[in-house]
N, C-alpha and C positions, 0 to 999 in steps of 0.2 A: 580805782583810783589808785593809781601806781603811786608808792612813797618815794620819797627824795633819797637817794642815796646818802646814807649816813655818814659824816665829815670827822676827820681823824683829829684832832686837838689836843693840845697840852693836857687837857682834863684827862683824856685815854690813859696818859704817863701817868698822872697820880694816882688813878683809881688800880692802875697796875700794881706801882711801887706800897699801895697802904696794905694792902694784906701780908699777914707776915706768916703764915702756913706758904711752906714751900710747895707743899700739894695745891693749894686753891691758886698760888700765882702761876703755877705750871698748865694749870686748867685754865684760867684765864688768857696766858699766853700762846698756846693751842688756840683759843677762840677767837683771840686778835686777830693773829700773825692769818689764820684761816681766811677771815671776814678780808683782811688787807689784801690779801692774795688773789682772792676772786673779784672784786671792786676794780674797776677803772679808777683809776686816781690821778685826779689834774697835779699841777706843780706842787700845789700848797699841801694836797692831802698825801703824796708821796713824800713830802721834807718831813712830814709830820710821821709819817708810818717810818722812816728811818730810824727816826730820833726813837720811837719805840723799840726797835730792832739793835739799836746799840744799847739803850738799858737791859734788855732781856741778854743779850751777849755776854753783860757786863755782871750779870746775878750770880750770887754767890753759891745760887744751887744748882747743883748740876741737871736735875729735872728739867728745871726753867728753861735753862741753855737747851736741854735735849730736845725739849716740845719745840722753842725755834727754831733747831737744824732738819728735825724729821719736817716739821710742815714748811719751813720753806728751801729746802734742799731742791729742789726744780726751778725755783722762782729768779726772778732776775729783780727781783725787790732787795736781795738782801746786799748790802753795799760791800764792795771785794775786798776792801780792807777787814771789816768783820769775817768774813768765809776766812781770810787769810788766818784771824785769830783763832775762829771756830777750827780749822783744820790742824791746829797745833793742841787742841782739847784731848781730851780724853777718848777713847775709840769711839764710845757711844755716842757720841757729838760728832768728831771728825768725817766717821766713815761715812756717812748719808752726804753729808756737803762736799767730800771727796768724790764719792761715787756718781753725785747727779749734777751738781753745784755748774751753772753756765757761766757764771762770774770769773770764774778761773782763766788764765790764759795758759799758754803750757808753758812757759816759763814757769809759773807758779805751781805746777801741777810739777814740772822736771824737781821743782827744789827741794818739793814733800816727797818726791821718791827717790832722792839720792841720800835724805837724810831720815827716811820715815823706814818704819818695819815692815814684815810681808803682809800684815793685814790692811794697812794703808796703799803699799805697792795695788796689792791686788784690787779693793776699790775700784784706782786711779784704772787700772787694767781692764775693770768690765764696766767703765761710763757707756752713755748711751752713743758717744762719739769720741773716737781716738783717732787724733791726727797722724799723719804718716812718720812725723818727725818725734812726737811723745813715746809713739809704738816703736820706734829703733831702741828709743833709750831702755824703754821696758824691755826688751828682748835683749840688751848688752848689759844692764845693768840689776833688771829686778830679781826677786827669789824665784824659787820654782812654779809658786800656786800664782805668781801673778803672770809670768809667762805663759802659764798654762792657760790662765783667766784671758788673755789676750788672744791668745791663738783662738777659742773658743768663741770669740766675741766676732762675731759677723759684721758688727757696726763697727767695727777698727780698721781704720786703713792699715794693713801691715803689708809692708812692702817686702820682697822678693830677700831683700838684704835681710830685714827682719828674722823673715822665718828661717832664713839660713844659719843667720846668729843661734836662735835658737833650737835649732837643730845640734850643731854645735856643742852648746852648752848642756843642752836635756834630752842626749840621745836616748837613752833607756828609760825614758820616766812617761807618764801621759801626755806630756806636751807634743809628741809624735801622735798619740790620737787624736787629739784636741785639732792638730795643724790638718790631719787626715781627712777630719769632716767639716773643714769648710768649703762653704759652697766652692769659691774659685781656687783653685792653684794653678802655679805655674807649673810646665813642663819639670824644670829642671827640679823643684822642689818634691814634687809628684813622685819622680824617680829615686832622689834622696829617701824616700819616705819609705818606697816599697822594700828596701832593702832594711829597713828596721822595723817594720810593723808585725805586728802579728797575723795569721792567716787571715782571719776575718776582717781586719782593714785592711789586709793587703789587696782583698778580692772588691771591698768598699771601692779603694783608690782606682783599679783597673778597669772598673764598672763605670765609673762616676768621671773618671779624669783622663785628658787624653795622654798616652803616654810617646815617646819617640819611636822609630820602627825601631831602632837598636834593641832596646831595650824589651819591646813587645815581644821582639823574638828570642830575644835569650829567657822571657820568663815561658813562652808557649813553647820550647825545645829543652829547657833545665828539668831535670829528673823531679826536684821538688816541687818547682812551681806550674808543672804542666797545666793543674788541672785548675791555673789561677785564673789566666787568662785569654782570650781567642782573640786570634790576630786582626778576623773580620769583625768584629764589635771595635777596636781600637782603630781599623783601618776608618771603619766610620764617624768615630771620633776625631779624626787627622784633620788638622789644617791646610794639610799639603798631599791629597791622594795620591799625585803623582810621583812625590818624593818619595812617599810612603812607599809604592809601589815599587821603585828604582831601587829601594835599599833592599826590598823583600828577593828583589830579583837577585842582586848582587850575595846576596847572603844564600843564594840558591836552595829560597822557600816559597820560590812565587810558582806553585806547581798547577797543572791541572786539575789535581783534588783540592786545592785552597780554591781557586778561581769557579769550580763547579758549587762546591760549598758555600761561598760568595754568591755566586747566581741565585743557586736554589732559595738563597734566604732573602733574595730581591736587594743585594746589597748591589746595585747595578754599576757604581763608580769605581769599586775598586777591579770588578770584572772589566770593565771598559779600559782604565786605566792599566790594569794589568797585562789585557792582549795588546795595547797599544805598546808598550814594554817591551813584551816580549817578540813582539813584528817589527819594531823598532819603527812605525809609522806615528806621524803626529797624531795625539787626541783625536783633534777634532775630525781626521780622516779615517781615523779605525771607528767610531762613534756614527760614523755615516754607511760604515761596512755592516757594522754591528745590528744596526737598525734599519735596516734594506729590506726592504718587506719580500723582496723577490729572495729567489733560492739560493746567490750566487753569493754575494756579500759578505754574509757572515762565514761561509766554507771559505772562502777566497784570505780572511784575514784571518780565519783559524788555522788555516791551513800554514802561513805565513810564518804564526807563532810559533811553529815546530809542536801543537799538543798532538797528543794520541785518537789517529781517526776513529778509532772503536768508541771514542768518548762522546764523538760528535754530536750522534743522536740524542744523547742528553741534555747536552747545550743547546742545541736547537730545541730542545721542550724546553728549559729554562725558559732561553729568551722569550718565543711563543708566549708563555706562563705570563711572563712582566709585563709583555705588551699587551696582554689581554686584561689585566690588570688596571694597567694604567688607562687603557679605552674605557674603561667602566667608570673611571672616575668616582671610586667608591670615596666616602666620606671618615677616611681611616686615619690613624696616626701611623707613625711610622711602625709602630711595634706591631699594631694589628696588623699592617700592610704586609711585613713580615711573616708573620704566623701563618696570615692565609695562603701568601704564593707561595711559603712550603709546603701545604698543606694542598695545594693543587699539583705540584710539582711531583709530590710524591704519590697521587694516585695518577700519574701519568706512567709509573713504572719505569722511570729513563734506565739506560744502560751504565748505570753508575757501579762503580767497583762496592763490595763488601763493605770496606771500609768506612767510605763515602757514606756511604746508605746508611751504615749504623749511626754514624755522624749526625745527617740530619733526623733520622727517628727520634736521638736523642735530644734533640733541638727542640722537637715537638711535643716532648714531654714537658716544655718550661711555657705556661701560658704567659700571655702579654703582660708587662709592669714587673715581670721577676726577672732578676739579674739572673742574663743568660752564661753560664762559664760551661768552658770544656769539660767533661769529666776525663779522667784519665785513662775510663777504659775505651772510652771513642775515640781520644788522640793518641792514644799509643800505636 
C-alpha cells in the first residue's frame, strides 16, 4: 500500500522555528527543503512550502540560510524575491543561488553582475544556461575570471560580438585559451585567436575550426607557422571549396603538387575544384571529365589545366584508386577512408616527386583520429 504524500502545513513551520540550536535548525531545513523539492505539490502545499522558505531565508543563522540556498539552488519553488534577497547575502549563500537558480530574469542577473564582485560575476557566467544578452554584458563588464568562465561555458550563448569584446579586453590571458576550446567558433574569431594563442592552442584551432583561405595560406607559407596548418585539411573544413580554390589560385599556391597531395589523401572536392579553377571550366563539367571511366576525359581536363605531363600517371593512379575505394562502399569514416586511400596510392609507386612522396609518407605516419599537421621538413 502506497502511503499518501505528506502535506506541508503551518505545523511544519512551528517545528522548524522551535529548535534553538542552529545546527539542528539547519539539518531540519535541509531535510524539509529536500522533501518539498522532490514532491509534487498542489497549490495549497506550494503556498505552505513557500512560507517555510521565507522563514528560512529570514533566519539569523548563516548555516540555516546556506542549507536553504544549497538545497533549493536549482528549484523553481524558491520565490523570485527570496532569490534576490539571497543573492545579496554572503558568498556561501549567494553563489549557489546565482550559479543555478532558474527564477532569475536576465535583468536580475545583470543588476547583480554590475554591482557584484568577481566571485558573483563568475557564478553567473558559469550558469547552466547564459543568454546572448547576458553573455555580452559579462564580456563587456565582467572581471577576467568571469569572462574566462563564460568563454569556457559551452552552454552559454556567446555571440561573435561578445567573443570579440573578450579578446579586446583580455588578449594576453587565459580567456584566449578558453575561447579557443569552444566547440563552435566563427571564422573571424578563430583567425584573431590564432594570432594570439600559444603553439599548442594554435594547432588545436587550425585542426578543429575552419579558416579563410587567406589565413590558411599565410600560416602554411609563413616560416614560423609552417608546421601548424595543412591547406588540404583546411579545404576539407571550408564551407565554400570553390572560393577556397579560387583564392589558392590567386595566391599562386594552387599547384600540381598541392592537387596531387589532396588527391592521394582522398580529398576529392579540392582536387575537382582545383582542376576546374585552373582549367577555367565549370565545376560540373570538370567533374564529368575527371570521373569519365574512359581514357580521354581526365587527360583532356588535366592538359587544359596546364599541369605537368610527367605527373599525369600519378594523377591517373590517384583517381583510379579513389574510384575503387568508393566502389567498394566500405563502411569507413572520413579519416579511415583517407588513410586507406593513401596507403593504396603509395603502393602503386606513382611518378610523384621526391618532395611529394616524402609529404605523403609523412601523412601515412599519422593514424586516424590524430591531428594531422604538416611537418616543417616535409613542407619545406
